[in-house]
PQR file with spaces between the fields and no chain letter, atoms N, CA, C, O and H, PARSE charges and radii, in Angstrom:
ATOM       1  N    MET     1      71.602   81.743   89.144 -0.4000 1.5000
ATOM       2  CA   MET     1      72.793   82.374   89.641 -0.0000 2.0000
ATOM       3  C    MET     1      73.391   83.242   88.522  0.5500 1.7000
ATOM       4  O    MET     1      73.517   82.784   87.386 -0.5500 1.4000
ATOM       5  N    PRO     2      73.757   84.486   88.838 -0.5600 1.5000
ATOM       6  CA   PRO     2      74.402   85.331   87.830  0.2800 2.0000
ATOM       7  C    PRO     2      75.821   84.839   87.550  0.5500 1.7000
ATOM       8  O    PRO     2      76.549   84.422   88.451 -0.5500 1.4000
ATOM       9  N    GLN     3      76.185   84.903   86.278 -0.4000 1.5000
ATOM      10  CA   GLN     3      77.516   84.464   85.885 -0.0000 2.0000
ATOM      11  C    GLN     3      78.239   85.601   85.188  0.5500 1.7000
ATOM      12  O    GLN     3      77.632   86.441   84.525 -0.5500 1.4000
ATOM      13  H    GLN     3      75.594   85.242   85.546  0.4000 1.0000
ATOM      14  N    GLU     4      79.552   85.601   85.358 -0.4000 1.5000
ATOM      15  CA   GLU     4      80.382   86.609   84.709 -0.0000 2.0000
ATOM      16  C    GLU     4      81.502   85.920   83.942  0.5500 1.7000
ATOM      17  O    GLU     4      82.065   84.924   84.396 -0.5500 1.4000
ATOM      18  H    GLU     4      80.045   84.918   85.897  0.4000 1.0000
ATOM      19  N    VAL     5      81.812   86.462   82.783 -0.4000 1.5000
ATOM      20  CA   VAL     5      82.920   85.942   81.985 -0.0000 2.0000
ATOM      21  C    VAL     5      84.207   86.543   82.545  0.5500 1.7000
ATOM      22  O    VAL     5      84.302   87.762   82.689 -0.5500 1.4000
ATOM      23  H    VAL     5      81.355   87.271   82.414  0.4000 1.0000
ATOM      24  N    PRO     6      85.197   85.711   82.862 -0.5600 1.5000
ATOM      25  CA   PRO     6      86.450   86.258   83.384  0.2800 2.0000
ATOM      26  C    PRO     6      87.179   87.083   82.329  0.5500 1.7000
ATOM      27  O    PRO     6      87.044   86.841   81.130 -0.5500 1.4000
ATOM      28  N    GLY     7      87.956   88.064   82.798 -0.4000 1.5000
ATOM      29  CA   GLY     7      88.745   88.901   81.890 -0.0000 2.0000
ATOM      30  C    GLY     7      89.892   88.119   81.282  0.5500 1.7000
ATOM      31  O    GLY     7      90.137   86.965   81.634 -0.5500 1.4000
ATOM      32  H    GLY     7      88.066   88.260   83.772  0.4000 1.0000
ATOM      33  N    GLU     8      90.588   88.765   80.365 -0.4000 1.5000
ATOM      34  CA   GLU     8      91.714   88.112   79.702 -0.0000 2.0000
ATOM      35  C    GLU     8      92.861   87.901   80.675  0.5500 1.7000
ATOM      36  O    GLU     8      93.157   88.759   81.506 -0.5500 1.4000
ATOM      37  H    GLU     8      90.389   89.702   80.079  0.4000 1.0000
ATOM      38  N    LEU     9      93.492   86.760   80.560 -0.4000 1.5000
ATOM      39  CA   LEU     9      94.661   86.456   81.378 -0.0000 2.0000
ATOM      40  C    LEU     9      95.907   86.991   80.688  0.5500 1.7000
ATOM      41  O    LEU     9      95.939   87.078   79.461 -0.5500 1.4000
ATOM      42  H    LEU     9      93.252   86.062   79.885  0.4000 1.0000
ATOM      43  N    PRO    10      96.941   87.353   81.459 -0.5600 1.5000
ATOM      44  CA   PRO    10      98.193   87.775   80.819  0.2800 2.0000
ATOM      45  C    PRO    10      98.792   86.599   80.056  0.5500 1.7000
ATOM      46  O    PRO    10      98.525   85.444   80.389 -0.5500 1.4000
ATOM      47  N    PRO    11      99.596   86.880   79.042 -0.5600 1.5000
ATOM      48  CA   PRO    11     100.190   85.779   78.270  0.2800 2.0000
ATOM      49  C    PRO    11     101.058   84.891   79.152  0.5500 1.7000
ATOM      50  O    PRO    11     101.770   85.374   80.032 -0.5500 1.4000
ATOM      51  N    LEU    12     100.990   83.622   78.909 -0.4000 1.5000
ATOM      52  CA   LEU    12     101.745   82.641   79.677 -0.0000 2.0000
ATOM      53  C    LEU    12     103.201   82.664   79.246  0.5500 1.7000
ATOM      54  O    LEU    12     103.509   82.522   78.062 -0.5500 1.4000
ATOM      55  H    LEU    12     100.412   83.230   78.194  0.4000 1.0000
ATOM      56  N    LYS    13     104.092   82.842   80.205 -0.4000 1.5000
ATOM      57  CA   LYS    13     105.522   82.868   79.908 -0.0000 2.0000
ATOM      58  C    LYS    13     106.092   81.494   80.239  0.5500 1.7000
ATOM      59  O    LYS    13     106.148   81.104   81.405 -0.5500 1.4000
ATOM      60  H    LYS    13     103.842   82.957   81.166  0.4000 1.0000
ATOM      61  N    ILE    14     106.512   80.763   79.213 -0.4000 1.5000
ATOM      62  CA   ILE    14     107.006   79.411   79.428 -0.0000 2.0000
ATOM      63  C    ILE    14     108.525   79.310   79.307  0.5500 1.7000
ATOM      64  O    ILE    14     109.095   78.232   79.471 -0.5500 1.4000
ATOM      65  H    ILE    14     106.466   81.080   78.265  0.4000 1.0000
ATOM      66  N    SER    15     109.169   80.424   79.024 -0.4000 1.5000
ATOM      67  CA   SER    15     110.615   80.429   78.865 -0.0000 2.0000
ATOM      68  C    SER    15     111.230   81.485   79.783  0.5500 1.7000
ATOM      69  O    SER    15     110.615   82.515   80.057 -0.5500 1.4000
ATOM      70  H    SER    15     108.706   81.300   78.891  0.4000 1.0000
ATOM      71  N    VAL    16     112.438   81.221   80.252 -0.4000 1.5000
ATOM      72  CA   VAL    16     113.153   82.188   81.078 -0.0000 2.0000
ATOM      73  C    VAL    16     113.684   83.324   80.217  0.5500 1.7000
ATOM      74  O    VAL    16     113.832   84.454   80.682 -0.5500 1.4000
ATOM      75  H    VAL    16     112.938   80.384   80.030  0.4000 1.0000
ATOM      76  N    GLN    17     113.967   83.016   78.975 -0.4000 1.5000
ATOM      77  CA   GLN    17     114.539   83.996   78.059 -0.0000 2.0000
ATOM      78  C    GLN    17     113.461   84.919   77.529  0.5500 1.7000
ATOM      79  O    GLN    17     112.365   84.475   77.186 -0.5500 1.4000
ATOM      80  H    GLN    17     113.847   82.098   78.597  0.4000 1.0000
ATOM      81  N    SER    18     113.773   86.212   77.461 -0.4000 1.5000
ATOM      82  CA   SER    18     112.850   87.203   76.911 -0.0000 2.0000
ATOM      83  C    SER    18     113.365   87.700   75.577  0.5500 1.7000
ATOM      84  O    SER    18     114.568   87.712   75.319 -0.5500 1.4000
ATOM      85  H    SER    18     114.663   86.573   77.739  0.4000 1.0000
ATOM      86  N    CYS    19     112.442   88.107   74.743 -0.4000 1.5000
ATOM      87  CA   CYS    19     112.806   88.694   73.456 -0.0000 2.0000
ATOM      88  C    CYS    19     112.751   90.209   73.568  0.5500 1.7000
ATOM      89  O    CYS    19     112.053   90.748   74.427 -0.5500 1.4000
ATOM      90  H    CYS    19     111.464   88.098   74.952  0.4000 1.0000
ATOM      91  N    TYR    20     113.479   90.886   72.712 -0.4000 1.5000
ATOM      92  CA   TYR    20     113.534   92.338   72.749 -0.0000 2.0000
ATOM      93  C    TYR    20     113.811   92.843   71.348  0.5500 1.7000
ATOM      94  O    TYR    20     114.002   92.063   70.415 -0.5500 1.4000
ATOM      95  H    TYR    20     114.046   90.448   72.014  0.4000 1.0000
ATOM      96  N    GLY    21     113.830   94.154   71.215 -0.4000 1.5000
ATOM      97  CA   GLY    21     114.102   94.753   69.922 -0.0000 2.0000
ATOM      98  C    GLY    21     112.844   94.908   69.091  0.5500 1.7000
ATOM      99  O    GLY    21     111.735   94.694   69.583 -0.5500 1.4000
ATOM     100  H    GLY    21     113.675   94.788   71.973  0.4000 1.0000
ATOM     101  N    PHE    22     113.013   95.275   67.852 -0.4000 1.5000
ATOM     102  CA   PHE    22     111.901   95.509   66.943 -0.0000 2.0000
ATOM     103  C    PHE    22     111.071   94.244   66.785  0.5500 1.7000
ATOM     104  O    PHE    22     111.592   93.203   66.383 -0.5500 1.4000
ATOM     105  H    PHE    22     113.913   95.450   67.453  0.4000 1.0000
ATOM     106  N    LEU    23     109.795   94.329   67.096 -0.4000 1.5000
ATOM     107  CA   LEU    23     108.840   93.215   67.021 -0.0000 2.0000
ATOM     108  C    LEU    23     109.272   92.007   67.865  0.5500 1.7000
ATOM     109  O    LEU    23     108.895   90.874   67.567 -0.5500 1.4000
ATOM     110  H    LEU    23     109.373   95.174   67.422  0.4000 1.0000
ATOM     111  N    ASP    24     110.053   92.250   68.906 -0.4000 1.5000
ATOM     112  CA   ASP    24     110.535   91.165   69.776 -0.0000 2.0000
ATOM     113  C    ASP    24     111.182   90.030   68.976  0.5500 1.7000
ATOM     114  O    ASP    24     110.942   88.854   69.248 -0.5500 1.4000
ATOM     115  H    ASP    24     110.359   93.171   69.148  0.4000 1.0000
ATOM     116  N    MET    25     111.991   90.390   68.003 -0.4000 1.5000
ATOM     117  CA   MET    25     112.601   89.397   67.130 -0.0000 2.0000
ATOM     118  C    MET    25     113.982   88.954   67.598  0.5500 1.7000
ATOM     119  O    MET    25     114.554   88.040   67.004 -0.5500 1.4000
ATOM     120  H    MET    25     112.186   91.346   67.782  0.4000 1.0000
ATOM     121  N    HIS    26     114.534   89.563   68.633 -0.4000 1.5000
ATOM     122  CA   HIS    26     115.913   89.271   69.012 -0.0000 2.0000
ATOM     123  C    HIS    26     115.988   88.704   70.429  0.5500 1.7000
ATOM     124  O    HIS    26     115.197   89.061   71.303 -0.5500 1.4000
ATOM     125  H    HIS    26     114.069   90.305   69.116  0.4000 1.0000
ATOM     126  N    SER    27     116.937   87.832   70.627 -0.4000 1.5000
ATOM     127  CA   SER    27     117.245   87.312   71.956 -0.0000 2.0000
ATOM     128  C    SER    27     118.645   86.718   71.898  0.5500 1.7000
ATOM     129  O    SER    27     119.105   86.281   70.843 -0.5500 1.4000
ATOM     130  H    SER    27     117.579   87.542   69.917  0.4000 1.0000
ATOM     131  N    GLY    28     119.311   86.707   73.039 -0.4000 1.5000
ATOM     132  CA   GLY    28     120.638   86.121   73.108 -0.0000 2.0000
ATOM     133  C    GLY    28     121.784   87.063   72.820  0.5500 1.7000
ATOM     134  O    GLY    28     122.939   86.705   73.051 -0.5500 1.4000
ATOM     135  H    GLY    28     118.938   87.063   73.896  0.4000 1.0000
ATOM     136  N    TYR    29     121.504   88.265   72.318 -0.4000 1.5000
ATOM     137  CA   TYR    29     122.576   89.197   71.984 -0.0000 2.0000
ATOM     138  C    TYR    29     123.250   89.783   73.223  0.5500 1.7000
ATOM     139  O    TYR    29     124.403   90.209   73.155 -0.5500 1.4000
ATOM     140  H    TYR    29     120.565   88.556   72.130  0.4000 1.0000
ATOM     141  N    LEU    30     122.549   89.808   74.345 -0.4000 1.5000
ATOM     142  CA   LEU    30     123.077   90.477   75.537 -0.0000 2.0000
ATOM     143  C    LEU    30     123.560   89.501   76.609  0.5500 1.7000
ATOM     144  O    LEU    30     123.721   89.891   77.765 -0.5500 1.4000
ATOM     145  H    LEU    30     121.612   89.462   74.401  0.4000 1.0000
ATOM     146  N    ARG    31     123.790   88.263   76.252 -0.4000 1.5000
ATOM     147  CA   ARG    31     124.234   87.272   77.238 -0.0000 2.0000
ATOM     148  C    ARG    31     125.594   87.613   77.836  0.5500 1.7000
ATOM     149  O    ARG    31     125.802   87.456   79.039 -0.5500 1.4000
ATOM     150  H    ARG    31     123.659   87.946   75.313  0.4000 1.0000
ATOM     151  N    HIS    32     126.503   88.070   77.013 -0.4000 1.5000
ATOM     152  CA   HIS    32     127.874   88.327   77.474 -0.0000 2.0000
ATOM     153  C    HIS    32     128.178   89.816   77.534  0.5500 1.7000
ATOM     154  O    HIS    32     129.335   90.221   77.416 -0.5500 1.4000
ATOM     155  H    HIS    32     126.334   88.197   76.036  0.4000 1.0000
ATOM     156  N    VAL    33     127.156   90.624   77.714 -0.4000 1.5000
ATOM     157  CA   VAL    33     127.325   92.068   77.690 -0.0000 2.0000
ATOM     158  C    VAL    33     128.022   92.594   78.945  0.5500 1.7000
ATOM     159  O    VAL    33     128.503   93.727   78.939 -0.5500 1.4000
ATOM     160  H    VAL    33     126.216   90.296   77.810  0.4000 1.0000
ATOM     161  N    THR    34     128.089   91.823   79.999 -0.4000 1.5000
ATOM     162  CA   THR    34     128.758   92.294   81.214 -0.0000 2.0000
ATOM     163  C    THR    34     130.236   92.546   80.984  0.5500 1.7000
ATOM     164  O    THR    34     130.868   93.290   81.734 -0.5500 1.4000
ATOM     165  H    THR    34     127.698   90.903   80.005  0.4000 1.0000
ATOM     166  N    HIS    35     130.790   91.925   79.947 -0.4000 1.5000
ATOM     167  CA   HIS    35     132.206   92.126   79.636 -0.0000 2.0000
ATOM     168  C    HIS    35     132.442   93.407   78.845  0.5500 1.7000
ATOM     169  O    HIS    35     133.564   93.913   78.810 -0.5500 1.4000
ATOM     170  H    HIS    35     130.277   91.321   79.338  0.4000 1.0000
ATOM     171  N    THR    36     131.398   93.936   78.210 -0.4000 1.5000
ATOM     172  CA   THR    36     131.530   95.137   77.380 -0.0000 2.0000
ATOM     173  C    THR    36     130.438   96.149   77.721  0.5500 1.7000
ATOM     174  O    THR    36     129.741   96.628   76.827 -0.5500 1.4000
ATOM     175  H    THR    36     130.487   93.524   78.239  0.4000 1.0000
ATOM     176  N    GLU    37     130.285   96.475   78.986 -0.4000 1.5000
ATOM     177  CA   GLU    37     129.230   97.394   79.391 -0.0000 2.0000
ATOM     178  C    GLU    37     129.462   98.788   78.822  0.5500 1.7000
ATOM     179  O    GLU    37     130.595   99.264   78.746 -0.5500 1.4000
ATOM     180  H    GLU    37     130.851   96.086   79.712  0.4000 1.0000
ATOM     181  N    ASN    38     128.378   99.423   78.429 -0.4000 1.5000
ATOM     182  CA   ASN    38     128.406  100.801   77.989 -0.0000 2.0000
ATOM     183  C    ASN    38     127.028  101.409   78.245  0.5500 1.7000
ATOM     184  O    ASN    38     126.181  100.764   78.862 -0.5500 1.4000
ATOM     185  H    ASN    38     127.459   99.036   78.491  0.4000 1.0000
ATOM     186  N    GLU    39     126.789  102.626   77.787 -0.4000 1.5000
ATOM     187  CA   GLU    39     125.522  103.287   78.077 -0.0000 2.0000
ATOM     188  C    GLU    39     124.332  102.615   77.413  0.5500 1.7000
ATOM     189  O    GLU    39     123.212  102.740   77.909 -0.5500 1.4000
ATOM     190  H    GLU    39     127.478  103.150   77.285  0.4000 1.0000
ATOM     191  N    VAL    40     124.529  101.926   76.338 -0.4000 1.5000
ATOM     192  CA   VAL    40     123.436  101.255   75.653 -0.0000 2.0000
ATOM     193  C    VAL    40     123.029   99.992   76.410  0.5500 1.7000
ATOM     194  O    VAL    40     121.846   99.653   76.465 -0.5500 1.4000
ATOM     195  H    VAL    40     125.438  101.824   75.935  0.4000 1.0000
ATOM     196  N    ASN    41     123.987   99.309   76.982 -0.4000 1.5000
ATOM     197  CA   ASN    41     123.745   98.025   77.649 -0.0000 2.0000
ATOM     198  C    ASN    41     123.681   98.176   79.159  0.5500 1.7000
ATOM     199  O    ASN    41     124.332   97.414   79.874 -0.5500 1.4000
ATOM     200  H    ASN    41     124.947   99.584   76.937  0.4000 1.0000
ATOM     201  N    GLU    42     122.930   99.116   79.658 -0.4000 1.5000
ATOM     202  CA   GLU    42     122.935   99.398   81.094 -0.0000 2.0000
ATOM     203  C    GLU    42     122.270   98.312   81.928  0.5500 1.7000
ATOM     204  O    GLU    42     122.552   98.214   83.122 -0.5500 1.4000
ATOM     205  H    GLU    42     122.401   99.735   79.077  0.4000 1.0000
ATOM     206  N    LEU    43     121.408   97.503   81.352 -0.4000 1.5000
ATOM     207  CA   LEU    43     120.777   96.423   82.107 -0.0000 2.0000
ATOM     208  C    LEU    43     121.692   95.218   82.254  0.5500 1.7000
ATOM     209  O    LEU    43     121.452   94.354   83.098 -0.5500 1.4000
ATOM     210  H    LEU    43     121.180   97.583   80.382  0.4000 1.0000
ATOM     211  N    GLY    44     122.725   95.156   81.451 -0.4000 1.5000
ATOM     212  CA   GLY    44     123.629   94.013   81.511 -0.0000 2.0000
ATOM     213  C    GLY    44     122.942   92.755   81.019  0.5500 1.7000
ATOM     214  O    GLY    44     122.058   92.819   80.164 -0.5500 1.4000
ATOM     215  H    GLY    44     122.920   95.857   80.766  0.4000 1.0000
ATOM     216  N    ASP    45     123.344   91.611   81.554 -0.4000 1.5000
ATOM     217  CA   ASP    45     122.756   90.357   81.104 -0.0000 2.0000
ATOM     218  C    ASP    45     121.359   90.138   81.663  0.5500 1.7000
ATOM     219  O    ASP    45     120.700   89.167   81.293 -0.5500 1.4000
ATOM     220  H    ASP    45     124.062   91.560   82.248  0.4000 1.0000
ATOM     221  N    ALA    46     120.886   91.026   82.555 -0.4000 1.5000
ATOM     222  CA   ALA    46     119.523   90.928   83.081 -0.0000 2.0000
ATOM     223  C    ALA    46     118.487   91.191   81.995  0.5500 1.7000
ATOM     224  O    ALA    46     117.326   90.811   82.148 -0.5500 1.4000
ATOM     225  H    ALA    46     121.422   91.815   82.856  0.4000 1.0000
ATOM     226  N    ALA    47     118.883   91.827   80.913 -0.4000 1.5000
ATOM     227  CA   ALA    47     117.957   92.111   79.812 -0.0000 2.0000
ATOM     228  C    ALA    47     117.448   90.825   79.174  0.5500 1.7000
ATOM     229  O    ALA    47     116.370   90.817   78.579 -0.5500 1.4000
ATOM     230  H    ALA    47     119.826   92.135   80.789  0.4000 1.0000
ATOM     231  N    GLU    48     118.199   89.751   79.290 -0.4000 1.5000
ATOM     232  CA   GLU    48     117.778   88.483   78.703 -0.0000 2.0000
ATOM     233  C    GLU    48     116.608   87.851   79.445  0.5500 1.7000
ATOM     234  O    GLU    48     115.857   87.074   78.854 -0.5500 1.4000
ATOM     235  H    GLU    48     119.074   89.757   79.774  0.4000 1.0000
ATOM     236  N    SER    49     116.438   88.165   80.723 -0.4000 1.5000
ATOM     237  CA   SER    49     115.390   87.499   81.499 -0.0000 2.0000
ATOM     238  C    SER    49     114.298   88.440   81.994  0.5500 1.7000
ATOM     239  O    SER    49     113.321   87.975   82.581 -0.5500 1.4000
ATOM     240  H    SER    49     117.048   88.796   81.202  0.4000 1.0000
ATOM     241  N    CYS    50     114.429   89.735   81.779 -0.4000 1.5000
ATOM     242  CA   CYS    50     113.409   90.698   82.218 -0.0000 2.0000
ATOM     243  C    CYS    50     112.255   90.756   81.233  0.5500 1.7000
ATOM     244  O    CYS    50     112.432   90.554   80.032 -0.5500 1.4000
ATOM     245  H    CYS    50     115.222   90.113   81.302  0.4000 1.0000
ATOM     246  N    THR    51     111.077   91.034   81.759 -0.4000 1.5000
ATOM     247  CA   THR    51     109.936   91.269   80.881 -0.0000 2.0000
ATOM     248  C    THR    51     110.006   92.695   80.363  0.5500 1.7000
ATOM     249  O    THR    51     110.826   93.487   80.827 -0.5500 1.4000
ATOM     250  H    THR    51     110.933   91.198   82.735  0.4000 1.0000
ATOM     251  N    LYS    52     109.149   93.027   79.404 -0.4000 1.5000
ATOM     252  CA   LYS    52     109.127   94.387   78.870 -0.0000 2.0000
ATOM     253  C    LYS    52     108.846   95.394   79.977  0.5500 1.7000
ATOM     254  O    LYS    52     109.489   96.441   80.046 -0.5500 1.4000
ATOM     255  H    LYS    52     108.482   92.384   79.027  0.4000 1.0000
ATOM     256  N    ALA    53     107.895   95.082   80.835 -0.4000 1.5000
ATOM     257  CA   ALA    53     107.527   96.004   81.910 -0.0000 2.0000
ATOM     258  C    ALA    53     108.692   96.210   82.875  0.5500 1.7000
ATOM     259  O    ALA    53     108.960   97.337   83.291 -0.5500 1.4000
ATOM     260  H    ALA    53     107.373   94.231   80.779  0.4000 1.0000
ATOM     261  N    GLU    54     109.385   95.128   83.232 -0.4000 1.5000
ATOM     262  CA   GLU    54     110.531   95.242   84.137 -0.0000 2.0000
ATOM     263  C    GLU    54     111.644   96.070   83.513  0.5500 1.7000
ATOM     264  O    GLU    54     112.254   96.902   84.185 -0.5500 1.4000
ATOM     265  H    GLU    54     109.167   94.212   82.893  0.4000 1.0000
ATOM     266  N    ARG    55     111.915   95.841   82.214 -0.4000 1.5000
ATOM     267  CA   ARG    55     112.954   96.620   81.534 -0.0000 2.0000
ATOM     268  C    ARG    55     112.587   98.099   81.505  0.5500 1.7000
ATOM     269  O    ARG    55     113.454   98.955   81.682 -0.5500 1.4000
ATOM     270  H    ARG    55     111.420   95.165   81.668  0.4000 1.0000
ATOM     271  N    ARG    56     111.315   98.404   81.283 -0.4000 1.5000
ATOM     272  CA   ARG    56     110.871   99.802   81.246 -0.0000 2.0000
ATOM     273  C    ARG    56     111.053  100.465   82.606  0.5500 1.7000
ATOM     274  O    ARG    56     111.547  101.590   82.683 -0.5500 1.4000
ATOM     275  H    ARG    56     110.612   97.708   81.139  0.4000 1.0000
ATOM     276  N    VAL    57     110.660   99.781   83.679 -0.4000 1.5000
ATOM     277  CA   VAL    57     110.800  100.337   85.026 -0.0000 2.0000
ATOM     278  C    VAL    57     112.266  100.591   85.350  0.5500 1.7000
ATOM     279  O    VAL    57     112.614  101.646   85.878 -0.5500 1.4000
ATOM     280  H    VAL    57     110.258   98.868   83.616  0.4000 1.0000
ATOM     281  N    LYS    58     113.120   99.629   85.036 -0.4000 1.5000
ATOM     282  CA   LYS    58     114.552   99.790   85.310 -0.0000 2.0000
ATOM     283  C    LYS    58     115.146  100.926   84.488  0.5500 1.7000
ATOM     284  O    LYS    58     115.974  101.689   84.984 -0.5500 1.4000
ATOM     285  H    LYS    58     112.837   98.772   84.607  0.4000 1.0000
ATOM     286  N    ARG    59     114.722  101.038   83.227 -0.4000 1.5000
ATOM     287  CA   ARG    59     115.239  102.110   82.365 -0.0000 2.0000
ATOM     288  C    ARG    59     114.827  103.470   82.891  0.5500 1.7000
ATOM     289  O    ARG    59     115.654  104.379   82.967 -0.5500 1.4000
ATOM     290  H    ARG    59     114.049  100.418   82.823  0.4000 1.0000
ATOM     291  N    LEU    60     113.561  103.628   83.256 -0.4000 1.5000
ATOM     292  CA   LEU    60     113.092  104.913   83.766 -0.0000 2.0000
ATOM     293  C    LEU    60     113.773  105.279   85.090  0.5500 1.7000
ATOM     294  O    LEU    60     114.123  106.437   85.315 -0.5500 1.4000
ATOM     295  H    LEU    60     112.889  102.891   83.194  0.4000 1.0000
ATOM     296  N    LYS    61     113.954  104.291   85.952 -0.4000 1.5000
ATOM     297  CA   LYS    61     114.636  104.537   87.224 -0.0000 2.0000
ATOM     298  C    LYS    61     116.074  104.992   86.982  0.5500 1.7000
ATOM     299  O    LYS    61     116.552  105.934   87.615 -0.5500 1.4000
ATOM     300  H    LYS    61     113.669  103.350   85.769  0.4000 1.0000
ATOM     301  N    HIS    62     116.752  104.319   86.068 -0.4000 1.5000
ATOM     302  CA   HIS    62     118.143  104.673   85.775 -0.0000 2.0000
ATOM     303  C    HIS    62     118.238  106.069   85.157  0.5500 1.7000
ATOM     304  O    HIS    62     119.139  106.839   85.487 -0.5500 1.4000
ATOM     305  H    HIS    62     116.364  103.554   85.554  0.4000 1.0000
ATOM     306  N    GLU    63     117.297  106.391   84.251 -0.4000 1.5000
ATOM     307  CA   GLU    63     117.310  107.719   83.633 -0.0000 2.0000
ATOM     308  C    GLU    63     117.084  108.809   84.675  0.5500 1.7000
ATOM     309  O    GLU    63     117.727  109.858   84.624 -0.5500 1.4000
ATOM     310  H    GLU    63     116.565  105.765   83.982  0.4000 1.0000
ATOM     311  N    ASP    64     116.173  108.568   85.624 -0.4000 1.5000
ATOM     312  CA   ASP    64     115.911  109.561   86.669 -0.0000 2.0000
ATOM     313  C    ASP    64     117.126  109.753   87.572  0.5500 1.7000
ATOM     314  O    ASP    64     117.449  110.877   87.958 -0.5500 1.4000
ATOM     315  H    ASP    64     115.651  107.716   85.666  0.4000 1.0000
ATOM     316  N    GLU    65     117.800  108.646   87.908 -0.4000 1.5000
ATOM     317  CA   GLU    65     118.980  108.738   88.775 -0.0000 2.0000
ATOM     318  C    GLU    65     120.151  109.412   88.066  0.5500 1.7000
ATOM     319  O    GLU    65     120.919  110.142   88.693 -0.5500 1.4000
ATOM     320  H    GLU    65     117.537  107.733   87.595  0.4000 1.0000
ATOM     321  N    LYS    66     120.289  109.176   86.780 -0.4000 1.5000
ATOM     322  CA   LYS    66     121.428  109.673   86.026 -0.0000 2.0000
ATOM     323  C    LYS    66     121.258  111.118   85.544  0.5500 1.7000
ATOM     324  O    LYS    66     122.246  111.771   85.207 -0.5500 1.4000
ATOM     325  H    LYS    66     119.665  108.583   86.270  0.4000 1.0000
ATOM     326  N    PHE    67     120.026  111.623   85.507 -0.4000 1.5000
ATOM     327  CA   PHE    67     119.762  112.948   84.960 -0.0000 2.0000
ATOM     328  C    PHE    67     120.522  114.017   85.741  0.5500 1.7000
ATOM     329  O    PHE    67     120.510  114.025   86.972 -0.5500 1.4000
ATOM     330  H    PHE    67     119.224  111.092   85.780  0.4000 1.0000
ATOM     331  N    ASP    68     121.178  114.912   85.019 -0.4000 1.5000
ATOM     332  CA   ASP    68     121.969  115.973   85.631 -0.0000 2.0000
ATOM     333  C    ASP    68     121.546  117.310   85.024  0.5500 1.7000
ATOM     334  O    ASP    68     121.812  117.575   83.851 -0.5500 1.4000
ATOM     335  H    ASP    68     121.188  114.906   84.019  0.4000 1.0000
ATOM     336  N    GLU    69     120.892  118.145   85.819 -0.4000 1.5000
ATOM     337  CA   GLU    69     120.432  119.445   85.333 -0.0000 2.0000
ATOM     338  C    GLU    69     121.603  120.326   84.903  0.5500 1.7000
ATOM     339  O    GLU    69     121.489  121.074   83.932 -0.5500 1.4000
ATOM     340  H    GLU    69     120.676  117.929   86.771  0.4000 1.0000
ATOM     341  N    GLU    70     122.707  120.246   85.604 -0.4000 1.5000
ATOM     342  CA   GLU    70     123.874  121.066   85.281 -0.0000 2.0000
ATOM     343  C    GLU    70     124.386  120.798   83.867  0.5500 1.7000
ATOM     344  O    GLU    70     124.899  121.697   83.201 -0.5500 1.4000
ATOM     345  H    GLU    70     122.800  119.638   86.393  0.4000 1.0000
ATOM     346  N    HIS    71     124.242  119.582   83.429 -0.4000 1.5000
ATOM     347  CA   HIS    71     124.698  119.223   82.078 -0.0000 2.0000
ATOM     348  C    HIS    71     123.955  120.028   81.027  0.5500 1.7000
ATOM     349  O    HIS    71     124.545  120.416   80.019 -0.5500 1.4000
ATOM     350  H    HIS    71     123.825  118.852   83.969  0.4000 1.0000
ATOM     351  N    TYR    72     122.674  120.286   81.243 -0.4000 1.5000
ATOM     352  CA   TYR    72     121.864  120.991   80.261 -0.0000 2.0000
ATOM     353  C    TYR    72     121.828  122.505   80.484  0.5500 1.7000
ATOM     354  O    TYR    72     121.284  123.237   79.657 -0.5500 1.4000
ATOM     355  H    TYR    72     122.195  119.971   82.062  0.4000 1.0000
ATOM     356  N    MET    73     122.389  122.970   81.568 -0.4000 1.5000
ATOM     357  CA   MET    73     122.451  124.406   81.822 -0.0000 2.0000
ATOM     358  C    MET    73     123.579  124.943   81.025  0.5500 1.7000
ATOM     359  O    MET    73     123.846  126.144   81.064 -0.5500 1.4000
ATOM     360  H    MET    73     122.831  122.376   82.240  0.4000 1.0000
């Protein structure tokens, strides 16, 4: 019978909390960000539990929605 080696599995996520920032060294900084929202903290406290891919999708979606051609004209 022919056999095949399975491909690599995605890393196992065992924690609800996600790391972010340079080299994924930070976590917990955005827990209470809903009280001080600004343009930098647009994900709010959801940044603590989103994966990198989810944060990227949300960021790109927000940038596309917020883009204003008139501003740059």
